[in-house]
C-alpha positions in Angstrom: -30.3 -34.2 148.5 -30.1 -31.4 146.0 -32.4 -31.2 143.0 -30.9 -29.9 139.7 -33.2 -28.6 136.9 -32.8 -30.8 133.8 -33.2 -29.3 130.4 -33.1 -30.9 126.9 -30.1 -30.6 124.7 -31.4 -28.6 122.0 -28.8 -29.5 119.2 -29.2 -33.3 119.5 -32.1 -35.3 117.7 -33.6 -38.7 117.2 -33.1 -39.9 113.9 -34.8 -42.4 111.1 -33.5 -45.8 110.7 -33.0 -47.4 107.4 -31.8 -50.8 106.2 -28.3 -51.5 107.4 -28.3 -47.7 108.2 -28.8 -46.6 111.7 -28.8 -42.8 110.8 -30.9 -42.6 107.7 -31.2 -39.1 106.9 -34.6 -37.6 108.8 -34.3 -35.7 112.0 -36.5 -35.9 115.2 -36.2 -32.9 117.0 -36.8 -33.0 120.9 -37.6 -29.2 120.8 -40.5 -27.5 118.9 -39.6 -24.8 116.1 -37.5 -26.4 113.8 -37.7 -28.9 110.8 -40.9 -29.5 109.5 -40.1 -32.9 107.8 -43.1 -35.4 108.4 -42.7 -39.1 109.5 -44.3 -41.5 106.6 -45.8 -44.8 107.2 -43.4 -47.8 107.3 -40.6 -45.7 108.3 -38.7 -46.5 111.4 -37.1 -44.0 113.9 -34.9 -43.7 117.0 -36.9 -41.2 119.4 -34.1 -40.0 121.6 -34.1 -37.7 124.4 -31.2 -36.0 125.7 -31.1 -34.4 129.1 -28.5 -32.3 130.9 -28.2 -30.0 133.9 -25.9 -27.7 132.0 -26.6 -25.2 129.2 -28.5 -27.3 126.8 -26.3 -27.3 124.0 -23.5 -29.5 122.8 -20.2 -28.2 121.5 -18.2 -30.3 119.0 -14.7 -30.4 120.7 -13.1 -33.0 118.3 -13.2 -35.8 121.2 -15.0 -38.5 119.7 -17.4 -40.8 121.6 -18.9 -43.1 119.1 -18.5 -44.1 115.4 -20.6 -45.0 112.6 -20.1 -46.2 108.8 -19.5 -43.4 106.0 -22.2 -44.7 103.5 -21.0 -42.4 100.8 -17.1 -43.7 100.7 -15.9 -45.4 98.1 -15.3 -49.3 98.3 -11.9 -50.2 99.3 -10.9 -54.1 99.1 -9.7 -55.2 102.8 -7.9 -58.6 101.2 -4.3 -58.3 100.0 
């Protein structure tokens, strides 16, 4: 078989997890040389690694592959 080199996707990161909030604000980079934010005791994180055989950079092209709740959106009653 053929072996392809795999590199990390530099602009995707892991993240902190808060109560009822899967993306809670802090990022966990998978490459060195970025944010100096520190993890604090009693915080929870999703440490995600993203590998590719491509260029190592994701470009947003307006196609959506997943969704999440906007916690800053105003309340909208759903019952009529």
